C-alpha positions in Angstrom: 154.2 75.8 76.6 153.2 72.2 76.1 149.6 71.1 75.6 149.4 69.4 79.0 150.4 72.5 80.9 148.0 74.7 78.9 145.1 72.3 79.6 146.0 72.4 83.3 145.9 76.2 83.4 142.6 76.3 81.6 141.1 73.7 83.9 142.3 75.6 87.1 141.0 78.9 85.7 137.6 77.4 84.7 137.2 75.7 88.1 138.1 78.8 90.1 135.7 80.9 88.1 132.9 78.4 88.5 133.4 77.9 92.3 134.2 81.6 93.2 130.5 82.8 93.3 129.6 79.8 95.4 132.3 80.6 98.0 131.4 84.2 98.1 127.7 83.5 98.6 128.3 80.8 101.3 130.6 83.1 103.2 128.1 85.9 103.0 125.3 83.6 104.2 127.4 82.6 107.2 128.8 86.1 107.8 128.7 87.8 111.2 129.2 91.1 109.5 127.0 93.8 111.2 125.0 95.8 108.7 124.7 99.5 109.4 121.3 101.3 109.3 121.9 102.9 105.9 122.7 99.6 104.2 120.1 97.7 102.2 120.9 94.6 104.2 118.7 95.9 107.0 115.8 96.3 104.5 116.4 92.8 103.2 116.4 91.4 106.7 113.0 93.1 107.4 111.6 91.8 104.1 112.9 88.3 104.9 111.3 88.3 108.3 107.9 89.1 106.8 108.2 86.7 103.8 109.6 83.7 105.7 107.4 84.1 108.7 107.9 81.6 111.5 110.9 80.0 109.8 112.8 83.3 109.9 113.8 83.0 113.6 115.5 79.6 113.3 117.0 80.5 110.0 118.4 83.8 111.3 120.3 82.1 114.2 123.0 80.7 111.8 122.5 82.9 108.7 122.9 86.5 107.7 120.2 87.0 105.0 120.9 90.7 104.6 124.6 90.2 103.9 123.8 87.3 101.5 121.3 89.3 99.5 123.6 92.3 99.4 126.5 90.2 98.2 124.4 88.3 95.7 123.0 91.5 94.2 126.4 93.1 94.0 128.4 90.1 92.6 126.0 87.9 90.7 123.4 90.1 88.9 123.8 92.1 85.7 124.2 95.9 86.0 120.6 96.3 84.8 119.2 93.9 87.4 121.4 95.4 90.2 120.1 98.9 89.3 116.5 97.7 89.4 116.9 96.2 92.9 118.7 99.3 94.2 116.1 101.7 92.7 113.3 99.6 93.9 114.7 99.6 97.4 115.1 103.4 97.3 111.5 103.8 96.1 110.1 101.5 98.8 112.0 103.5 101.5 110.7 106.8 100.0 107.1 105.5 99.8 107.2 104.4 103.5 108.8 107.6 104.7 106.2 109.7 102.8 103.2 107.6 104.0 104.4 106.6 107.5 107.3 109.0 108.3 109.6 106.0 108.8 111.7 103.7 106.6 110.3 100.2 106.0 112.5 98.4 108.5 111.3 100.7 111.4 107.6 100.3 110.7 105.4 98.2 113.0 104.8 94.7 111.7 101.1 95.5 110.9 102.2 98.4 108.7 104.9 96.3 107.0 102.3 93.7 106.2 100.0 96.3 104.8 102.8 97.7 102.5 103.8 94.2 101.3 100.1 93.2 100.7 99.7 96.3 98.6 102.9 95.5 96.6 102.0 91.9 96.1 98.3 92.7 95.3 98.5 93.7 91.6 100.9 94.7 88.8 99.2 98.0 88.6 99.7 99.1 92.2 100.7 102.7 92.8 103.4 102.3 95.3 106.2 102.8 92.7 106.9 101.9 89.1 107.6 98.1 88.7 107.1 97.4 92.4 105.3 94.2 91.6 108.3 92.8 89.6 110.7 94.2 92.3 109.0 92.4 95.2 108.7 89.1 93.4 112.4 89.4 92.5 113.3 90.1 96.2 111.1 87.2 97.3 112.8 84.9 94.8 116.2 85.8 96.2 115.0 85.4 99.8 113.6 82.0 99.1 116.8 81.1 97.2 118.9 82.0 100.2 116.6 80.2 102.6 116.6 76.9 100.8 120.4 77.1 100.2 120.9 77.3 104.0 121.3 74.1 106.1 118.1 74.9 108.0 116.0 75.4 104.8 117.4 72.3 103.2 117.2 69.9 106.2 114.2 71.2 108.2 111.8 72.4 105.6 112.6 70.3 102.5 112.5 66.6 102.8 116.1 65.8 103.6 117.4 62.3 103.0 121.1 61.9 103.8 123.1 59.9 101.3 123.1 56.3 102.5 126.4 54.6 103.2 125.6 51.7 100.9 123.9 51.2 97.6 120.1 50.7 98.0 118.8 49.7 94.6 115.1 49.8 95.4 113.5 52.0 98.0 109.8 51.4 98.5 107.6 54.5 98.8 104.4 54.7 100.8 101.3 55.6 98.8 101.5 59.3 100.0 105.3 59.6 99.7 106.9 61.8 97.1 110.1 61.0 95.4 111.3 64.6 95.2 112.4 67.1 97.9 109.2 69.1 98.5 
C-alpha cells in the first residue's frame, strides 16, 4: 500500500470516529422515539422539566431530552460514570417509592421540587449515597443538551448569525457583552 492511500484511510477513520458521537447525539436529541415507563428517559424528562423550568415547554416541542440523555450516558460515558448514573437513578426511584409510594416521574410537582431541593441542599443529604454528585451530574447533562439544541442556542444564548461579509470592527454598547451569555 502506498503512503497516500494509507494516509487517506487514516484520515477517513479519524474523521468518522470524531464525528460519530455527534451524529448519534443529534439524532437522539431530534428523536421521536417513544420512551416506555420503565426506561430512565422518562425519569430524565421529569428531571429536565423541573431543572429547565419555563424553557422546558418550548425546548420539548422539537427535542427529546430523555432519549438524548439515555443515548449520551450509554455511548459517551465511561463504564464507571454510566454505572454511577444508573445506580443513582435506581436509588432516586427507590427513595421516592419508599417515601411517597410512587416513582419520581409520577409525583406531583410540589413533591418533585421537595425531593430535588433535598438533593441539591447539601453533600451530606440522606437521600442516597452520592446523591449530591449524581444530581449535579444530571443537571450538567440536561443543560448540555439544552444549550446544544437550536432553541437553547438561539433563544436563550445571545445568538448572532454569521454575517455575509467581513465586518472588521463591531461597536459594542456600554452594557453589551462580547460572549454568548
